[in-house]
VOVEXZA-34746 format. One record per residue (C-alpha): residue number from 1; residue in one letter; chain; y, z, x. Coordinates in nm, 4 decimals. Layout:
N
<atom NUM, 'A', 'A', <Y, Z, X>>
...
***
This chain:
292
<atom 1, 'M', 'A', <0.3876, -2.3462, 0.2938>>
<atom 2, 'D', 'A', <0.5602, -2.0559, 0.3696>>
<atom 3, 'I', 'A', <0.5873, -1.6978, 0.2248>>
<atom 4, 'T', 'A', <0.6585, -1.3151, 0.2596>>
<atom 5, 'L', 'A', <0.4536, -1.0201, 0.1038>>
<atom 6, 'A', 'A', <0.5535, -0.7220, -0.0003>>
<atom 7, 'L', 'A', <0.2737, -0.5100, -0.0625>>
<atom 8, 'G', 'A', <0.2945, -0.2315, -0.3110>>
<atom 9, 'G', 'A', <0.1298, 0.1409, -0.2980>>
<atom 10, 'G', 'A', <-0.1594, 0.3119, -0.4764>>
<atom 11, 'G', 'A', <-0.4317, 0.4645, -0.3080>>
<atom 12, 'A', 'A', <-0.7702, 0.3195, -0.3342>>
<atom 13, 'K', 'A', <-0.6520, 0.0505, -0.5058>>
<atom 14, 'G', 'A', <-0.4847, -0.0826, -0.1966>>
<atom 15, 'N', 'A', <-0.8004, -0.2408, -0.1145>>
<atom 16, 'A', 'A', <-0.7307, -0.5180, -0.3454>>
<atom 17, 'H', 'A', <-0.4283, -0.6639, -0.0974>>
<atom 18, 'I', 'A', <-0.7254, -0.7438, 0.1062>>
<atom 19, 'G', 'A', <-0.8285, -0.9919, -0.1717>>
<atom 20, 'V', 'A', <-0.4913, -1.1353, -0.2048>>
<atom 21, 'L', 'A', <-0.4679, -1.2109, 0.1916>>
<atom 22, 'R', 'A', <-0.8078, -1.4020, 0.1850>>
<atom 23, 'R', 'A', <-0.7526, -1.5675, -0.1173>>
<atom 24, 'L', 'A', <-0.3577, -1.7156, 0.0112>>
<atom 25, 'E', 'A', <-0.4649, -1.8123, 0.3782>>
<atom 26, 'K', 'A', <-0.7811, -2.0103, 0.1854>>
<atom 27, 'E', 'A', <-0.5717, -2.2314, -0.0550>>
<atom 28, 'G', 'A', <-0.3529, -2.2551, 0.2985>>
<atom 29, 'F', 'A', <-0.0164, -2.0308, 0.2381>>
<atom 30, 'K', 'A', <0.1320, -1.9119, 0.5928>>
<atom 31, 'I', 'A', <0.2706, -1.5688, 0.5641>>
<atom 32, 'R', 'A', <0.5457, -1.5478, 0.7720>>
<atom 33, 'S', 'A', <0.6225, -1.1470, 0.7606>>
<atom 34, 'V', 'A', <0.5148, -0.8313, 0.5506>>
<atom 35, 'A', 'A', <0.6280, -0.5644, 0.4389>>
<atom 36, 'G', 'A', <0.4249, -0.2517, 0.2724>>
<atom 37, 'T', 'A', <0.4447, 0.1135, 0.1136>>
<atom 38, 'S', 'A', <0.1726, 0.3546, 0.1508>>
<atom 39, 'Y', 'A', <-0.1694, 0.1972, 0.1332>>
<atom 40, 'G', 'A', <-0.0070, -0.1592, 0.1279>>
<atom 41, 'G', 'A', <0.1676, -0.0529, 0.4166>>
<atom 42, 'I', 'A', <-0.1440, 0.0095, 0.5881>>
<atom 43, 'I', 'A', <-0.2763, -0.3475, 0.5409>>
<atom 44, 'A', 'A', <0.0399, -0.4546, 0.6182>>
<atom 45, 'V', 'A', <0.0251, -0.2958, 0.9971>>
<atom 46, 'L', 'A', <-0.3168, -0.4661, 1.0353>>
<atom 47, 'Y', 'A', <-0.2595, -0.7780, 0.8673>>
<atom 48, 'A', 'A', <0.0453, -0.8083, 1.1199>>
<atom 49, 'L', 'A', <-0.1586, -0.6729, 1.3979>>
<atom 50, 'G', 'A', <-0.3856, -1.0213, 1.4000>>
<atom 51, 'C', 'A', <-0.6623, -0.8608, 1.1413>>
<atom 52, 'S', 'A', <-0.8209, -1.0934, 0.9203>>
<atom 53, 'P', 'A', <-0.8995, -0.9919, 0.5972>>
<atom 54, 'N', 'A', <-1.2828, -0.9897, 0.6680>>
<atom 55, 'E', 'A', <-1.2001, -0.7351, 0.9970>>
<atom 56, 'I', 'A', <-0.9608, -0.5339, 0.7222>>
<atom 57, 'Q', 'A', <-1.2373, -0.4882, 0.4856>>
<atom 58, 'A', 'A', <-1.4697, -0.4426, 0.7209>>
<atom 59, 'I', 'A', <-1.3079, -0.1462, 0.9107>>
<atom 60, 'F', 'A', <-1.1981, 0.0068, 0.5620>>
<atom 61, 'E', 'A', <-1.5867, -0.0208, 0.4832>>
<atom 62, 'S', 'A', <-1.6742, 0.1135, 0.8353>>
<atom 63, 'V', 'A', <-1.4911, 0.4988, 0.6696>>
<atom 64, 'D', 'A', <-1.6662, 0.7472, 0.5406>>
<atom 65, 'Q', 'A', <-1.3983, 0.8445, 0.2059>>
<atom 66, 'T', 'A', <-1.5674, 1.1801, 0.1640>>
<atom 67, 'H', 'A', <-1.4484, 1.2475, 0.4879>>
<atom 68, 'L', 'A', <-1.0843, 1.0821, 0.5025>>
<atom 69, 'Y', 'A', <-0.9055, 1.4173, 0.3803>>
<atom 70, 'A', 'A', <-1.0174, 1.6471, 0.5910>>
<atom 71, 'R', 'A', <-0.7800, 1.8877, 0.7472>>
<atom 72, 'V', 'A', <-0.6749, 1.9190, 1.0924>>
<atom 73, 'P', 'A', <-0.4704, 2.1640, 1.2744>>
<atom 74, 'Q', 'A', <-0.1762, 1.9473, 1.3170>>
<atom 75, 'D', 'A', <-0.1867, 1.8834, 0.9392>>
<atom 76, 'G', 'A', <0.1629, 2.0940, 0.7686>>
<atom 77, 'P', 'A', <0.1278, 2.2333, 0.4062>>
<atom 78, 'S', 'A', <-0.0372, 2.0154, 0.1372>>
<atom 79, 'L', 'A', <-0.3669, 1.9920, -0.0288>>
<atom 80, 'L', 'A', <-0.5267, 1.7720, 0.1051>>
<atom 81, 'G', 'A', <-0.5353, 1.6816, 0.5209>>
<atom 82, 'M', 'A', <-0.5352, 1.3597, 0.7389>>
<atom 83, 'G', 'A', <-0.8371, 1.4363, 0.9789>>
<atom 84, 'G', 'A', <-1.0439, 1.1320, 0.8605>>
<atom 85, 'V', 'A', <-0.7260, 0.9227, 0.8074>>
<atom 86, 'R', 'A', <-0.6173, 1.0594, 1.1678>>
<atom 87, 'Q', 'A', <-0.9633, 0.9640, 1.3266>>
<atom 88, 'L', 'A', <-0.9213, 0.5685, 1.1993>>
<atom 89, 'L', 'A', <-0.5602, 0.4867, 1.2666>>
<atom 90, 'N', 'A', <-0.6521, 0.6453, 1.6648>>
<atom 91, 'R', 'A', <-0.9738, 0.3910, 1.6597>>
<atom 92, 'V', 'A', <-0.7835, 0.0840, 1.5083>>
<atom 93, 'L', 'A', <-0.4588, 0.1277, 1.6176>>
<atom 94, 'G', 'A', <-0.3983, 0.3792, 1.9315>>
<atom 95, 'E', 'A', <-0.0928, 0.3906, 2.0824>>
<atom 96, 'K', 'A', <0.0230, -0.0125, 1.9510>>
<atom 97, 'T', 'A', <0.3504, -0.0132, 1.8773>>
<atom 98, 'F', 'A', <0.5602, -0.2658, 1.6193>>
<atom 99, 'A', 'A', <0.6293, -0.4658, 1.9444>>
<atom 100, 'D', 'A', <0.2495, -0.5658, 1.9548>>
<atom 101, 'L', 'A', <0.2638, -0.7368, 1.6217>>
<atom 102, 'R', 'A', <0.1782, -1.1011, 1.6011>>
<atom 103, 'I', 'A', <0.4466, -1.1504, 1.2892>>
<atom 104, 'P', 'A', <0.7274, -0.9287, 1.1491>>
<atom 105, 'C', 'A', <0.6791, -0.6293, 0.9628>>
<atom 106, 'A', 'A', <0.7693, -0.3297, 0.8228>>
<atom 107, 'V', 'A', <0.6779, -0.0079, 0.5928>>
<atom 108, 'T', 'A', <0.8824, 0.2495, 0.3756>>
<atom 109, 'A', 'A', <0.8765, 0.5855, 0.3912>>
<atom 110, 'V', 'A', <1.1449, 0.8630, 0.2583>>
<atom 111, 'D', 'A', <1.2833, 1.1382, 0.3907>>
<atom 112, 'I', 'A', <1.3286, 1.4638, 0.2047>>
<atom 113, 'N', 'A', <1.6371, 1.5819, 0.3914>>
<atom 114, 'T', 'A', <1.8188, 1.2630, 0.3204>>
<atom 115, 'G', 'A', <1.6678, 1.1714, 0.0056>>
<atom 116, 'G', 'A', <1.7404, 0.8286, 0.1649>>
<atom 117, 'E', 'A', <1.4981, 0.5563, 0.1860>>
<atom 118, 'V', 'A', <1.3574, 0.4854, 0.5536>>
<atom 119, 'T', 'A', <1.2662, 0.1554, 0.6814>>
<atom 120, 'L', 'A', <1.0129, 0.1739, 0.9891>>
<atom 121, 'M', 'A', <1.0224, -0.1238, 1.2214>>
<atom 122, 'E', 'A', <1.0267, 0.0320, 1.5395>>
<atom 123, 'G', 'A', <0.8006, 0.2538, 1.7195>>
<atom 124, 'R', 'A', <0.4112, 0.3585, 1.7112>>
<atom 125, 'L', 'A', <0.2159, 0.2245, 1.4341>>
<atom 126, 'Q', 'A', <0.0290, 0.4960, 1.3849>>
<atom 127, 'D', 'A', <0.3486, 0.7010, 1.2941>>
<atom 128, 'A', 'A', <0.4471, 0.4180, 1.0340>>
<atom 129, 'V', 'A', <0.1326, 0.4603, 0.8870>>
<atom 130, 'L', 'A', <0.1197, 0.8737, 0.8308>>
<atom 131, 'A', 'A', <0.4573, 0.8533, 0.7365>>
<atom 132, 'T', 'A', <0.4392, 0.5940, 0.4422>>
<atom 133, 'I', 'A', <0.0750, 0.7172, 0.3061>>
<atom 134, 'A', 'A', <0.2606, 1.0944, 0.2943>>
<atom 135, 'L', 'A', <0.2021, 1.1461, -0.0657>>
<atom 136, 'P', 'A', <0.4172, 1.4387, -0.1524>>
<atom 137, 'G', 'A', <0.2341, 1.7860, -0.1915>>
<atom 138, 'I', 'A', <-0.0789, 1.6008, -0.1761>>
<atom 139, 'F', 'A', <-0.0847, 1.4810, 0.2194>>
<atom 140, 'P', 'A', <0.1325, 1.6335, 0.4852>>
<atom 141, 'V', 'A', <0.5305, 1.5458, 0.5506>>
<atom 142, 'H', 'A', <0.5458, 1.3251, 0.8607>>
<atom 143, 'R', 'A', <0.8223, 1.4353, 1.1157>>
<atom 144, 'L', 'A', <0.9895, 1.1420, 1.3336>>
<atom 145, 'N', 'A', <1.3083, 1.1053, 1.4863>>
<atom 146, 'G', 'A', <1.4460, 1.4089, 1.3128>>
<atom 147, 'W', 'A', <1.3429, 1.2539, 0.9947>>
<atom 148, 'E', 'A', <1.0103, 1.4489, 0.7039>>
<atom 149, 'L', 'A', <0.9238, 1.1542, 0.5633>>
<atom 150, 'V', 'A', <0.6876, 1.1052, 0.2285>>
<atom 151, 'D', 'A', <0.5157, 0.7998, 0.0876>>
<atom 152, 'G', 'A', <0.7945, 0.5382, 0.0380>>
<atom 153, 'G', 'A', <0.6634, 0.4972, -0.3081>>
<atom 154, 'V', 'A', <0.8782, 0.7848, -0.4169>>
<atom 155, 'L', 'A', <1.1679, 0.5119, -0.3619>>
<atom 156, 'N', 'A', <1.0244, 0.1489, -0.3594>>
<atom 157, 'P', 'A', <0.6682, 0.1487, -0.4824>>
<atom 158, 'V', 'A', <0.6612, -0.2376, -0.4248>>
<atom 159, 'P', 'A', <0.9335, -0.2981, -0.1044>>
<atom 160, 'V', 'A', <1.0624, -0.6691, -0.2170>>
<atom 161, 'S', 'A', <1.3834, -0.5806, -0.0632>>
<atom 162, 'V', 'A', <1.2486, -0.5482, 0.2626>>
<atom 163, 'A', 'A', <1.0164, -0.8512, 0.2855>>
<atom 164, 'R', 'A', <1.3341, -1.0662, 0.1946>>
<atom 165, 'L', 'A', <1.5305, -0.8724, 0.4588>>
<atom 166, 'L', 'A', <1.2050, -0.9599, 0.7036>>
<atom 167, 'S', 'A', <1.2301, -1.3423, 0.5821>>
<atom 168, 'P', 'A', <1.5336, -1.4345, 0.4150>>
<atom 169, 'G', 'A', <1.5168, -1.7709, 0.2229>>
<atom 170, 'L', 'A', <1.1375, -1.7550, 0.2099>>
<atom 171, 'P', 'A', <0.9925, -1.6918, -0.1357>>
<atom 172, 'V', 'A', <0.8454, -1.3026, -0.1945>>
<atom 173, 'V', 'A', <0.5407, -1.2710, -0.3171>>
<atom 174, 'A', 'A', <0.4871, -0.8877, -0.4247>>
<atom 175, 'V', 'A', <0.1290, -0.7615, -0.4850>>
<atom 176, 'V', 'A', <0.1582, -0.4850, -0.7612>>
<atom 177, 'L', 'A', <-0.0932, -0.2353, -0.8022>>
<atom 178, 'N', 'A', <0.0970, 0.0071, -1.0577>>
<atom 179, 'D', 'A', <0.0224, -0.0117, -1.4334>>
<atom 180, 'P', 'A', <0.2720, -0.1658, -1.6865>>
<atom 181, 'M', 'A', <0.4671, 0.0548, -1.8726>>
<atom 182, 'E', 'A', <0.2524, -0.0024, -2.1562>>
<atom 183, 'K', 'A', <-0.0817, 0.1091, -2.0362>>
<atom 184, 'P', 'A', <-0.2333, 0.4444, -2.0806>>
<atom 185, 'V', 'A', <-0.2377, 0.7079, -1.8349>>
<atom 186, 'R', 'A', <-0.5320, 0.7684, -1.6862>>
<atom 187, 'S', 'A', <-0.6652, 1.0991, -1.5525>>
<atom 188, 'Y', 'A', <-0.7738, 1.2573, -1.2010>>
<atom 189, 'A', 'A', <-0.9870, 1.4449, -1.0662>>
<atom 190, 'L', 'A', <-0.9883, 1.6746, -0.7583>>
<atom 191, 'P', 'A', <-1.1399, 1.5569, -0.4292>>
<atom 192, 'V', 'A', <-1.4886, 1.7264, -0.4074>>
<atom 193, 'P', 'A', <-1.7097, 1.7331, -0.0676>>
<atom 194, 'S', 'A', <-2.0595, 1.4918, -0.1855>>
<atom 195, 'I', 'A', <-2.2693, 1.7724, 0.0126>>
<atom 196, 'L', 'A', <-2.1603, 2.0293, -0.3168>>
<atom 197, 'P', 'A', <-2.4524, 2.0697, -0.5897>>
<atom 198, 'R', 'A', <-2.3310, 1.8521, -0.8855>>
<atom 199, 'S', 'A', <-2.3053, 2.2055, -1.1031>>
<atom 200, 'I', 'A', <-2.0315, 2.3198, -0.8682>>
<atom 201, 'A', 'A', <-1.8563, 2.0156, -0.8231>>
<atom 202, 'E', 'A', <-1.8471, 2.0510, -1.1861>>
<atom 203, 'R', 'A', <-1.7202, 2.3830, -1.1976>>
<atom 204, 'I', 'A', <-1.4035, 2.2945, -0.9411>>
<atom 205, 'T', 'A', <-1.2898, 2.0384, -1.1236>>
<atom 206, 'R', 'A', <-1.2280, 2.2977, -1.4273>>
<atom 207, 'I', 'A', <-1.0309, 2.5460, -1.2464>>
<atom 208, 'S', 'A', <-0.6680, 2.5450, -1.2399>>
<atom 209, 'L', 'A', <-0.5850, 2.4168, -0.9574>>
<atom 210, 'A', 'A', <-0.8062, 2.0848, -1.0093>>
<atom 211, 'Q', 'A', <-0.5944, 2.0933, -1.3882>>
<atom 212, 'S', 'A', <-0.2423, 2.1108, -1.2015>>
<atom 213, 'L', 'A', <-0.3390, 1.8462, -0.9405>>
<atom 214, 'D', 'A', <-0.4105, 1.6343, -1.2911>>
<atom 215, 'I', 'A', <-0.0711, 1.7361, -1.3791>>
<atom 216, 'F', 'A', <0.1022, 1.6511, -1.0761>>
<atom 217, 'L', 'A', <-0.0303, 1.3202, -1.0265>>
<atom 218, 'R', 'A', <-0.0141, 1.1638, -1.3882>>
<atom 219, 'S', 'A', <0.3599, 1.2728, -1.3299>>
<atom 220, 'V', 'A', <0.3700, 1.0962, -1.0359>>
<atom 221, 'D', 'A', <0.1870, 0.7650, -1.2088>>
<atom 222, 'V', 'A', <0.4573, 0.7597, -1.4540>>
<atom 223, 'S', 'A', <0.7358, 0.8031, -1.2442>>
<atom 224, 'S', 'A', <0.6117, 0.5511, -1.0297>>
<atom 225, 'R', 'A', <0.5186, 0.3031, -1.3111>>
<atom 226, 'A', 'A', <0.8881, 0.3208, -1.4353>>
<atom 227, 'I', 'A', <1.0583, 0.3132, -1.0650>>
<atom 228, 'S', 'A', <0.8514, 0.0168, -0.9813>>
<atom 229, 'H', 'A', <0.8924, -0.1805, -1.3407>>
<atom 230, 'F', 'A', <1.2876, -0.1490, -1.2570>>
<atom 231, 'R', 'A', <1.3312, -0.2351, -0.9065>>
<atom 232, 'L', 'A', <1.1388, -0.5499, -0.9674>>
<atom 233, 'Q', 'A', <1.3554, -0.6412, -1.2363>>
<atom 234, 'L', 'A', <1.6256, -0.5867, -0.9496>>
<atom 235, 'D', 'A', <1.4798, -0.7334, -0.6721>>
<atom 236, 'K', 'A', <1.3388, -1.0293, -0.8286>>
<atom 237, 'P', 'A', <1.0193, -1.0866, -0.6447>>
<atom 238, 'E', 'A', <0.9860, -1.4946, -0.6632>>
<atom 239, 'V', 'A', <0.5976, -1.4217, -0.7635>>
<atom 240, 'I', 'A', <0.4216, -1.0701, -0.9067>>
<atom 241, 'V', 'A', <0.0287, -1.0454, -0.8203>>
<atom 242, 'R', 'A', <-0.1249, -0.7656, -1.0590>>
<atom 243, 'P', 'A', <-0.4631, -0.7373, -1.0284>>
<atom 244, 'D', 'A', <-0.6443, -0.5061, -1.2495>>
<atom 245, 'V', 'A', <-0.7302, -0.2025, -1.1052>>
<atom 246, 'H', 'A', <-0.6534, 0.0020, -1.3895>>
<atom 247, 'E', 'A', <-0.9658, 0.2195, -1.4013>>
<atom 248, 'I', 'A', <-0.8882, 0.3361, -0.9933>>
<atom 249, 'S', 'A', <-0.7429, 0.6212, -0.8991>>
<atom 250, 'L', 'A', <-0.5600, 0.6956, -0.5961>>
<atom 251, 'L', 'A', <-0.8287, 0.9039, -0.4542>>
<atom 252, 'D', 'A', <-1.1460, 0.7427, -0.5710>>
<atom 253, 'K', 'A', <-1.4325, 0.6573, -0.3877>>
<atom 254, 'V', 'A', <-1.4637, 0.2839, -0.4146>>
<atom 255, 'V', 'A', <-1.6718, -0.0168, -0.3036>>
<atom 256, 'I', 'A', <-1.4546, -0.1692, -0.1117>>
<atom 257, 'A', 'A', <-1.5487, -0.5606, -0.1815>>
<atom 258, 'D', 'A', <-1.5310, -0.5064, -0.5429>>
<atom 259, 'V', 'A', <-1.1600, -0.3841, -0.5134>>
<atom 260, 'A', 'A', <-1.1069, -0.7033, -0.2892>>
<atom 261, 'R', 'A', <-1.2492, -0.9172, -0.5338>>
<atom 262, 'M', 'A', <-1.0131, -0.8082, -0.7998>>
<atom 263, 'G', 'A', <-0.7341, -0.8891, -0.5644>>
<atom 264, 'E', 'A', <-0.8815, -1.2317, -0.5058>>
<atom 265, 'Q', 'A', <-0.9381, -1.2747, -0.8628>>
<atom 266, 'A', 'A', <-0.5410, -1.2095, -0.9497>>
<atom 267, 'L', 'A', <-0.3969, -1.4087, -0.7105>>
<atom 268, 'E', 'A', <-0.6272, -1.7138, -0.8576>>
<atom 269, 'E', 'A', <-0.4424, -1.6478, -1.2092>>
<atom 270, 'V', 'A', <-0.0625, -1.7116, -1.0377>>
<atom 271, 'L', 'A', <-0.1838, -1.9618, -0.8230>>
<atom 272, 'P', 'A', <0.0080, -2.2634, -0.9844>>
<atom 273, 'E', 'A', <0.3154, -2.0350, -1.0739>>
<atom 274, 'L', 'A', <0.3019, -1.9617, -0.6946>>
<atom 275, 'R', 'A', <0.2776, -2.3024, -0.5743>>
<atom 276, 'R', 'A', <0.5851, -2.4488, -0.8121>>
<atom 277, 'V', 'A', <0.7335, -2.1772, -0.6387>>
<atom 278, 'V', 'A', <0.6774, -2.2606, -0.2806>>
<atom 279, 'S', 'A', <0.7562, -2.6009, -0.3707>>
<atom 280, 'W', 'A', <1.0420, -2.6257, -0.5127>>
<atom 281, 'T', 'A', <1.1812, -2.3521, -0.2061>>
<atom 282, 'S', 'A', <1.0571, -2.6205, 0.0425>>
<atom 283, 'R', 'A', <1.2310, -2.8651, -0.1114>>
<atom 284, 'L', 'A', <1.5638, -2.7218, -0.1905>>
<atom 285, 'S', 'A', <1.5594, -2.5606, 0.2362>>
<atom 286, 'R', 'A', <1.5491, -2.9316, 0.2984>>
<atom 287, 'R', 'A', <1.8138, -3.0153, 0.0895>>
<atom 288, 'L', 'A', <2.0462, -2.7822, 0.2190>>
<atom 289, 'F', 'A', <1.9597, -2.6530, 0.5764>>
<atom 290, 'G', 'A', <1.7384, -2.9613, 0.6718>>
<atom 291, 'V', 'A', <1.4442, -2.7383, 0.7234>>
<atom 292, 'N', 'A', <1.0919, -2.8825, 0.7097>>
***
């Protein structure tokens, strides 16, 4: 039962991808390639490198989420930094490249100079991840090969088109973390260090910068929903998995296992449809090409 995956972006919501992967493996599906955007790009790279869903979950559970976005000298202009993220990537990816992957994988980014989508399929994995997660204004732009790269979700929140390029002929399972258009838009809070007293933390959330961030991120959310909606209509994945992660914000501190279970539950809901699609595709391939 061969499939290819398109893993969408969504910050902390992206831990739901772990549960989707775990349930797909349990049900006997063979993931032949994986494309990812933003947080989905991190998961895609780790899975393609050979990490099991349980290993990916353990990697993220080992991270102090309150220090992920510390600023370091190499960070460019941005609200938050990549200090903790860089430490994590150094530990789990090191100097590995796309040549070290066990299955085909690609992540997406956007060059803010040309306005074009960039598909990353070669070079250092760290560079690809830092590019695909660079939420504009929030995280630093990642400079690579003459590009100034930001989050791939700006143009392609769920990279169905890329997954299809990686494995033509296989059904695409798209994991969508954006809310449907009809859902109300949630507010966002400025990440505040946990060491601060509660009274100070609450005061920070009321300052102009925090309120501006809330407006900006809600605007990004609305735009991302619309782009995702229209791209899914255009690219037409065979199956859409939509975990119920509405209550989770992009920068939330979360219990990884709980969010992963949301992914497992969402996959459970589409299993009958997924089995029908894979069976039909397999029969069609045998009929047309003699593929087993």
